[in-house]
C-alpha positions in Angstrom: 18.8 -9.3 -37.3 16.1 -7.3 -39.0 17.8 -4.2 -40.3 14.0 -2.7 -41.6 11.1 -3.8 -43.3 9.4 -1.5 -46.3 5.8 -0.5 -46.6 4.7 0.2 -50.3 2.6 3.0 -49.7 -0.1 4.5 -52.5 -1.1 7.6 -49.7 2.4 8.2 -48.7 1.2 12.2 -47.3 -1.2 10.4 -44.7 0.8 7.2 -44.3 3.6 9.8 -43.2 1.2 11.5 -40.5 0.0 7.9 -39.6 3.4 6.9 -38.4 5.0 9.7 -37.0 1.9 9.6 -35.2 2.4 5.5 -33.9 5.8 5.3 -33.7 6.3 8.4 -31.0 4.2 5.5 -29.1 7.0 3.2 -28.9 9.7 6.0 -28.8 11.2 6.2 -32.7 11.4 9.2 -34.9 12.5 10.4 -38.6 15.7 9.1 -39.4 16.3 9.0 -43.3 13.6 10.3 -45.4 13.3 12.2 -49.0 10.8 13.2 -51.2 9.5 8.9 -51.9 10.8 7.4 -48.5 10.6 8.2 -45.0 12.1 5.5 -42.5 11.5 5.7 -38.7 13.9 4.0 -36.2 14.7 4.7 -31.9 18.2 5.4 -33.3 20.1 4.8 -36.8 21.4 1.6 -35.2 17.8 0.0 -34.4 16.1 -1.2 -36.3 13.5 0.5 -39.0 10.5 0.6 -40.4 9.7 2.4 -43.5 7.6 3.4 -46.4 7.5 3.9 -50.4 5.8 4.6 -53.0 6.9 1.3 -55.3 10.2 2.0 -57.1 9.0 0.6 -60.4 6.2 3.2 -60.1 3.4 0.7 -60.1 0.8 0.6 -57.2 2.0 -0.5 -53.9 -0.3 -3.6 -53.0 -0.6 -5.8 -49.8 1.3 -8.6 -49.3 -0.7 -11.7 -48.8 1.1 -13.4 -45.3 3.4 -10.6 -45.0 3.1 -8.6 -41.5 5.0 -6.5 -39.5 5.0 -6.9 -35.8 6.3 -4.3 -33.4 8.0 -5.2 -30.4 6.9 -3.9 -27.4 7.4 -4.3 -23.4 4.3 -5.2 -21.5 0.6 -5.7 -22.6 -0.9 -2.5 -22.0 1.6 -0.8 -24.9 0.2 -3.5 -26.9 -3.3 -2.5 -25.6 -2.3 1.0 -26.4 -0.5 1.0 -29.5 -3.6 -1.0 -31.0 -6.0 1.8 -29.7 -4.3 4.6 -31.0 -4.0 2.5 -35.0 -7.1 2.8 -34.8 -7.9 6.1 -34.1 -5.7 7.2 -36.7 -7.6 5.1 -38.8 -6.2 1.9 -38.9 -8.7 -0.9 -39.5 -8.7 -4.0 -36.4 -7.4 -7.4 -37.5 -7.6 -9.1 -33.8 -8.1 -7.1 -30.6 -5.3 -7.2 -28.0 -5.3 -10.0 -26.2 -3.1 -13.8 -25.1 -2.6 -16.0 -28.1 -1.4 -18.5 -25.7 2.3 -19.7 -24.7 2.7 -15.9 -23.2 2.7 -14.7 -26.6 0.6 -11.3 -26.1 -0.5 -9.6 -28.9 -2.7 -7.4 -31.1 -3.4 -6.9 -35.2 -4.5 -4.4 -37.3 -3.9 -3.1 -40.7 -2.1 0.7 -41.5 -4.1 3.2 -43.8 -2.7 1.0 -47.2 -3.6 -2.7 -45.5 -0.4 -3.1 -44.6 -1.1 -6.0 -41.7 0.7 -5.3 -38.5 1.1 -6.6 -35.0 2.1 -4.4 -31.3 3.4 -7.4 -29.2 4.7 -8.7 -26.0 6.0 -12.1 -24.1 4.5 -12.4 -21.1 4.6 -15.3 -18.6 1.6 -18.0 -19.8 -1.2 -17.4 -17.3 -1.2 -13.0 -16.9 
C-alpha cells in the first residue's frame, strides 16, 4: 500500500551517508537520485524511503506526529538497526523492547530530527 515516504533534510550529504549505511542493514540501496533527492529501496517495486531538499526552498522541518516505520523480521534485527542508527549520529527515542500485543519496536531520530522506528511482530510474551 505505501509506495514511498519522503523526509525533508537540511543536511543532504550527511543524511545520504546516514541512510546509505543504515538502510543497507535491511538490504535497501539507492535506486533513484538527483542532486536534490535520493530514494532507497530493496527493488523498484518495493516501498521506498527518500530524502529531499524541500521543493519550496524553505528549510526542512520535522512533522509533529510523523514517523516512518521500518519493518524487520525478528527482534535481533530491530536491536541492531536501532544501535546502528545511534552509532551513525541518530538520537534515541525509545530503546528496543516489547510494546505489548506482540509489537517489538525501537525508536530514534535521524540527523534532521525526523522520527523513525524499527519494528517486528512477535508472539506475545517473547
